[in-house]
N, C-alpha and C positions, 0 to 999 in steps of 0.2 A: 286220815291221811292229810297230809299238808301238800300246798301246791308244788308242783314239780317245773322248774325253768326249763325252757329249752335248751341251753348249755347243761343242765344237770341230767339231761335224759340218758346221754350215752353211758356216763359211768354211773347211773343208777342200779344198773343192774349187775353189776358188780359189788355194789353194798348188801344187794338181796341175797339170800339163798334159794334153792330149789330141791326139792327131794330128789333123793339119788338112790339107787339099788345097791344094797349094802352086800349082795351074794347075785349070784346068777340067778334068775327066775324065769323058768322053762315056759312058754308058751301053754296056755290052758291053767297055770297053778293061779291059786288063790293068793292074793297078796296080803300079809301080816306084816303088824308094826314091826318084827325082828330084822325083816328083809329090806326096810328103808331106813336112810338116815338123811342128813341135807346138808349141804355144803355150798360155797359161792362156786360159781355167778350165778344171778337169780334169773337164768333163762330158760328155766322149765316149770313144772307145778311148784306153786309156792307152800312151805310147810303149813300156813294157815288150812290149806286144804286136805291137809294129811288124813280127816275121817271121811272123805271122800273117798279116797285110795285105798284106803284097808278095806278089806273084803271085796275089793274088784277082781276081775282074773284079767292076767297078760295076756294081749291080743298078738304078742310074738315075744321069741325070747329076747329076755332083755340081760344083756351081761351085766357083771358084777361092775360098779361105778361109772352105771350110765345115767345122766341127767332124765327124770321121767317127763314125758310130755302126755297129754290126754290121750293122743291117739294109740298108745302102746297099752293102753289099760280101757276095759270095759266091762 
């Protein structure tokens, strides 16, 4: 990664993408690759961590089009 200047920090999250639920994921469901996609902004789990998300279980009901956070899965 290149160095990020302080003036770039705020806009940087809009350049990145986050993992997003493509469908409703009920609590306790094991997450599969067809349940997630990625979109901007990068305020959630970055796509480079997708392999760590697939196979995990939803800790809560996750509505479709929700930006995934690490506390939602486990």
